[in-house]
C-alpha positions in Angstrom: 155.2 -102.5 -56.5 152.6 -103.3 -53.8 153.2 -107.1 -53.6 154.9 -107.0 -50.2 152.4 -107.2 -47.4 154.3 -104.7 -45.3 154.4 -102.2 -48.2 150.6 -102.7 -48.7 150.0 -102.0 -44.9 152.2 -98.9 -45.0 150.4 -97.7 -48.2 147.0 -98.1 -46.6 148.1 -96.3 -43.4 149.4 -93.5 -45.5 146.1 -93.2 -47.4 144.2 -93.3 -44.1 146.4 -90.5 -42.7 145.9 -88.4 -45.8 142.2 -88.7 -45.4 142.4 -87.8 -41.7 141.1 -91.1 -40.5 144.2 -91.8 -38.5 147.2 -89.7 -37.7 150.5 -90.9 -39.2 152.0 -91.3 -35.7 149.2 -93.7 -34.7 151.0 -96.5 -36.6 147.7 -98.2 -37.3 146.6 -98.3 -33.6 143.2 -96.7 -33.2 142.8 -97.4 -29.5 144.2 -95.4 -26.7 143.3 -94.7 -23.1 143.1 -91.0 -22.3 142.7 -89.5 -18.8 139.3 -87.9 -18.6 138.5 -85.6 -15.7 134.7 -85.8 -16.4 134.2 -89.2 -18.2 130.9 -90.0 -19.7 131.9 -93.4 -21.2 134.2 -95.5 -19.0 135.7 -97.6 -21.8 138.8 -97.6 -23.9 138.3 -94.8 -26.4 139.4 -94.7 -30.0 141.7 -91.7 -30.6 139.4 -90.1 -33.3 137.0 -87.5 -32.0 133.9 -87.1 -34.2 132.7 -83.6 -33.1 133.5 -80.6 -30.9 130.5 -78.6 -29.8 131.0 -75.2 -28.3 128.3 -73.6 -26.2 129.2 -69.9 -25.7 126.6 -69.1 -23.1 127.7 -72.1 -20.9 131.3 -71.4 -21.8 132.0 -75.1 -22.4 133.3 -77.3 -25.2 131.8 -80.7 -25.4 133.7 -83.6 -27.0 131.7 -86.3 -28.8 132.7 -89.6 -30.1 129.9 -90.9 -32.3 126.8 -89.7 -30.5 128.3 -90.0 -27.1 129.4 -87.1 -25.0 132.8 -88.2 -23.6 134.3 -85.0 -22.2 133.3 -81.4 -21.4 135.9 -78.6 -20.8 135.4 -75.1 -19.5 136.5 -72.3 -21.9 136.9 -68.5 -22.1 135.1 -67.0 -25.0 135.4 -63.8 -27.1 134.7 -60.5 -25.3 132.3 -57.8 -26.5 133.3 -56.5 -29.9 135.5 -59.6 -30.3 132.8 -62.3 -30.1 133.6 -65.9 -31.1 132.0 -66.7 -34.5 129.1 -69.1 -34.5 128.3 -71.7 -37.0 129.7 -75.0 -38.4 133.4 -75.3 -38.9 136.2 -77.8 -39.0 139.7 -78.1 -37.5 142.0 -76.4 -40.0 145.3 -76.2 -38.0 147.0 -78.2 -35.3 150.1 -76.5 -34.0 152.5 -77.0 -31.2 154.3 -73.9 -29.8 152.2 -71.6 -32.0 153.4 -68.1 -32.9 151.0 -65.3 -31.7 150.3 -62.3 -33.9 148.7 -59.3 -32.1 145.4 -58.6 -34.0 145.8 -54.8 -33.3 149.5 -54.2 -34.0 150.5 -57.2 -36.2 153.5 -57.8 -33.8 154.3 -61.5 -33.4 155.6 -63.4 -30.4 157.4 -66.7 -31.2 155.9 -69.9 -29.9 157.3 -71.3 -26.7 158.4 -67.9 -25.3 157.1 -66.5 -22.0 155.2 -63.6 -23.5 153.1 -65.8 -25.9 149.5 -65.8 -24.7 148.6 -69.0 -26.7 150.3 -71.5 -24.6 151.8 -74.7 -26.1 148.9 -75.8 -28.3 146.7 -74.4 -31.0 143.6 -75.9 -32.7 142.5 -73.4 -35.3 139.0 -73.7 -36.9 138.1 -70.3 -38.4 139.8 -67.7 -40.5 138.9 -64.7 -42.6 142.3 -65.1 -44.4 144.1 -62.7 -42.1 142.8 -63.5 -38.5 142.3 -66.9 -36.9 140.1 -68.2 -34.2 140.8 -71.5 -32.4 141.3 -73.3 -29.1 144.5 -72.6 -27.2 146.0 -72.6 -23.7 146.6 -69.5 -21.6 149.1 -68.1 -19.1 146.0 -66.5 -17.4 143.9 -69.5 -16.1 141.7 -67.1 -14.1 140.2 -66.0 -17.5 138.8 -69.4 -18.3 135.0 -69.3 -17.8 134.8 -65.6 -18.8 134.4 -63.5 -21.9 138.0 -62.3 -22.2 139.6 -63.2 -25.6 139.8 -61.8 -29.1 137.4 -64.4 -30.3 139.4 -67.5 -29.4 138.5 -70.2 -27.0 141.0 -70.2 -24.1 141.4 -73.4 -22.1 143.4 -74.6 -19.1 146.8 -75.7 -20.4 146.3 -79.3 -19.2 142.9 -79.4 -21.0 144.1 -78.1 -24.4 147.0 -80.5 -24.3 144.6 -83.4 -23.8 142.2 -82.2 -26.5 145.1 -81.6 -28.9 146.1 -85.3 -28.7 142.7 -86.6 -29.8 141.5 -84.2 -32.5 142.4 -84.4 -36.2 142.4 -82.0 -39.1 138.8 -81.9 -40.4 137.2 -82.6 -37.0 133.8 -80.8 -37.1 133.4 -77.8 -34.7 130.0 -76.4 -34.0 129.8 -73.1 -32.2 126.4 -72.1 -30.7 125.3 -69.2 -28.6 
Protein backbone atom coordinates (compact mmCIF):
# COMPACT_ATOMS: atom_id res chain seq x y z
CA UNK A 1 0.00 0.00 0.00
CA UNK A 2 2.78 2.49 0.87
CA UNK A 3 5.49 1.14 -1.43
CA UNK A 4 5.36 4.04 -3.90
CA UNK A 5 7.66 6.92 -2.74
CA UNK A 6 5.12 9.55 -3.86
CA UNK A 7 2.39 7.80 -1.84
CA UNK A 8 4.66 7.71 1.22
CA UNK A 9 5.44 11.44 0.90
CA UNK A 10 1.74 12.29 0.54
CA UNK A 11 0.93 10.09 3.55
CA UNK A 12 3.60 11.83 5.69
CA UNK A 13 2.35 15.27 4.62
CA UNK A 14 -1.20 14.25 5.52
CA UNK A 15 -0.02 13.10 8.97
CA UNK A 16 1.89 16.35 9.51
CA UNK A 17 -1.14 18.39 8.47
CA UNK A 18 -3.34 16.40 10.85
CA UNK A 19 -0.94 17.15 13.70
CA UNK A 20 -0.90 20.86 12.74
CA UNK A 21 2.83 20.80 11.95
CA UNK A 22 2.12 22.00 8.42
CA UNK A 23 -0.97 23.17 6.62
CA UNK A 24 -2.17 20.90 3.80
CA UNK A 25 -1.77 23.78 1.32
CA UNK A 26 1.92 24.11 2.22
CA UNK A 27 2.65 21.06 0.00
CA UNK A 28 5.65 20.20 2.12
CA UNK A 29 7.29 23.62 1.78
CA UNK A 30 7.98 25.02 5.24
CA UNK A 31 9.72 28.22 4.13
CA UNK A 32 8.06 31.40 2.95
CA UNK A 33 8.94 35.07 3.00
CA UNK A 34 6.30 37.24 4.65
CA UNK A 35 6.24 41.02 4.49
CA UNK A 36 6.89 42.35 7.98
CA UNK A 37 6.30 45.99 8.83
CA UNK A 38 8.28 45.69 12.05
CA UNK A 39 10.78 42.90 11.47
CA UNK A 40 12.89 41.54 14.32
CA UNK A 41 14.67 38.82 12.37
CA UNK A 42 15.56 39.67 8.78
CA UNK A 43 15.76 36.13 7.46
CA UNK A 44 13.53 33.76 5.54
CA UNK A 45 10.90 32.67 8.06
CA UNK A 46 9.27 29.26 8.39
CA UNK A 47 5.51 29.54 8.06
CA UNK A 48 4.79 28.06 11.51
CA UNK A 49 4.37 30.52 14.36
CA UNK A 50 5.21 29.10 17.78
CA UNK A 51 3.35 31.55 20.02
CA UNK A 52 1.13 34.63 20.11
CA UNK A 53 1.41 36.81 23.19
CA UNK A 54 -1.23 39.48 23.82
CA UNK A 55 -0.42 42.36 26.17
CA UNK A 56 -3.75 44.03 26.97
CA UNK A 57 -2.29 47.11 28.69
CA UNK A 58 0.04 47.80 25.75
CA UNK A 59 -2.68 46.81 23.29
CA UNK A 60 -0.32 44.72 21.20
CA UNK A 61 -0.02 41.13 20.03
CA UNK A 62 3.54 39.85 19.71
CA UNK A 63 4.33 37.01 17.34
CA UNK A 64 7.12 34.60 18.29
CA UNK A 65 8.90 31.96 16.26
CA UNK A 66 10.90 29.87 18.69
CA UNK A 67 12.06 32.36 21.29
CA UNK A 68 12.41 35.18 18.75
CA UNK A 69 10.00 38.08 18.53
CA UNK A 70 9.37 38.48 14.81
CA UNK A 71 6.40 40.86 14.65
CA UNK A 72 4.26 43.09 16.85
CA UNK A 73 0.81 44.37 15.87
CA UNK A 74 -1.46 46.99 17.47
CA UNK A 75 -4.87 45.71 18.60
CA UNK A 76 -8.14 46.91 20.13
CA UNK A 77 -9.13 45.05 23.29
CA UNK A 78 -12.35 44.38 25.20
CA UNK A 79 -14.10 47.39 26.68
CA UNK A 80 -15.24 47.64 30.33
CA UNK A 81 -17.70 44.86 31.22
CA UNK A 82 -16.59 43.00 28.05
CA UNK A 83 -12.92 42.50 28.95
CA UNK A 84 -10.74 40.15 26.93
CA UNK A 85 -10.13 36.95 28.95
CA UNK A 86 -6.60 36.43 30.27
CA UNK A 87 -4.74 33.13 30.44
CA UNK A 88 -3.21 30.49 28.21
CA UNK A 89 -5.20 29.37 25.19
CA UNK A 90 -4.68 28.00 21.70
CA UNK A 91 -6.04 28.79 18.26
CA UNK A 92 -9.29 26.83 17.88
CA UNK A 93 -10.71 28.34 14.68
CA UNK A 94 -9.36 29.81 11.45
CA UNK A 95 -12.15 31.22 9.28
CA UNK A 96 -12.30 33.32 6.14
CA UNK A 97 -15.37 35.54 5.72
CA UNK A 98 -16.66 34.67 9.22
CA UNK A 99 -20.32 35.07 10.14
CA UNK A 100 -20.85 37.50 13.04
CA UNK A 101 -23.45 36.83 15.71
CA UNK A 102 -24.46 39.78 17.86
CA UNK A 103 -23.79 38.75 21.50
CA UNK A 104 -26.77 40.80 22.71
CA UNK A 105 -29.48 39.88 20.20
CA UNK A 106 -28.25 36.66 18.60
CA UNK A 107 -28.81 38.23 15.15
CA UNK A 108 -26.24 37.02 12.61
CA UNK A 109 -24.60 38.88 9.74
CA UNK A 110 -23.18 36.69 6.95
CA UNK A 111 -19.44 36.76 6.27
CA UNK A 112 -18.28 39.04 3.48
CA UNK A 113 -21.24 41.40 3.74
CA UNK A 114 -20.81 45.15 4.37
CA UNK A 115 -22.46 45.16 7.83
CA UNK A 116 -20.20 42.41 9.21
CA UNK A 117 -17.83 43.90 11.86
CA UNK A 118 -15.34 40.99 11.74
CA UNK A 119 -13.72 41.76 8.42
CA UNK A 120 -12.47 38.93 6.21
CA UNK A 121 -10.50 36.85 8.74
CA UNK A 122 -11.13 35.28 12.15
CA UNK A 123 -8.66 33.54 14.49
CA UNK A 124 -10.69 32.19 17.42
CA UNK A 125 -8.96 31.13 20.65
CA UNK A 126 -11.54 31.22 23.49
CA UNK A 127 -15.11 30.03 23.89
CA UNK A 128 -17.54 29.36 26.70
CA UNK A 129 -19.57 27.15 24.36
CA UNK A 130 -21.81 29.99 23.23
CA UNK A 131 -19.62 33.08 22.81
CA UNK A 132 -16.23 33.30 21.12
CA UNK A 133 -13.22 35.58 21.46
CA UNK A 134 -10.56 35.91 18.80
CA UNK A 135 -8.57 38.13 16.50
CA UNK A 136 -10.39 39.74 13.57
CA UNK A 137 -10.33 42.70 11.23
CA UNK A 138 -12.53 45.75 11.56
CA UNK A 139 -14.37 48.24 9.35
CA UNK A 140 -13.51 50.83 12.05
CA UNK A 141 -9.70 51.12 12.01
CA UNK A 142 -9.83 54.12 14.36
CA UNK A 143 -10.75 51.71 17.20
CA UNK A 144 -7.43 49.83 16.98
CA UNK A 145 -5.39 50.79 20.04
CA UNK A 146 -8.46 51.36 22.19
CA UNK A 147 -10.72 49.32 24.50
CA UNK A 148 -13.69 49.03 22.14
CA UNK A 149 -14.71 45.42 21.51
CA UNK A 150 -16.90 42.75 23.10
CA UNK A 151 -13.73 40.97 24.25
CA UNK A 152 -12.23 40.29 20.85
CA UNK A 153 -8.94 41.62 19.55
CA UNK A 154 -9.54 43.91 16.60
CA UNK A 155 -6.73 44.39 14.13
CA UNK A 156 -6.11 46.46 11.04
CA UNK A 157 -7.38 44.44 8.08
CA UNK A 158 -3.92 44.15 6.47
CA UNK A 159 -2.47 42.92 9.79
CA UNK A 160 -5.08 40.20 10.43
CA UNK A 161 -4.67 38.98 6.84
CA UNK A 162 -0.91 38.66 7.38
CA UNK A 163 -1.33 36.93 10.75
CA UNK A 164 -3.99 34.55 9.38
CA UNK A 165 -1.52 33.26 6.79
CA UNK A 166 1.07 32.16 9.37
CA UNK A 167 -0.85 30.75 12.34
CA UNK A 168 -2.18 27.22 12.62
CA UNK A 169 -4.81 25.44 14.67
CA UNK A 170 -3.24 24.78 18.04
CA UNK A 171 -0.90 27.79 18.02
CA UNK A 172 -0.52 28.88 21.69
CA UNK A 173 -2.07 32.22 22.63
CA UNK A 174 -1.12 33.85 25.94
CA UNK A 175 -3.15 36.87 27.08
CA UNK A 176 -1.75 39.01 29.92
CA UNK A 177 -2.90 42.27 31.47
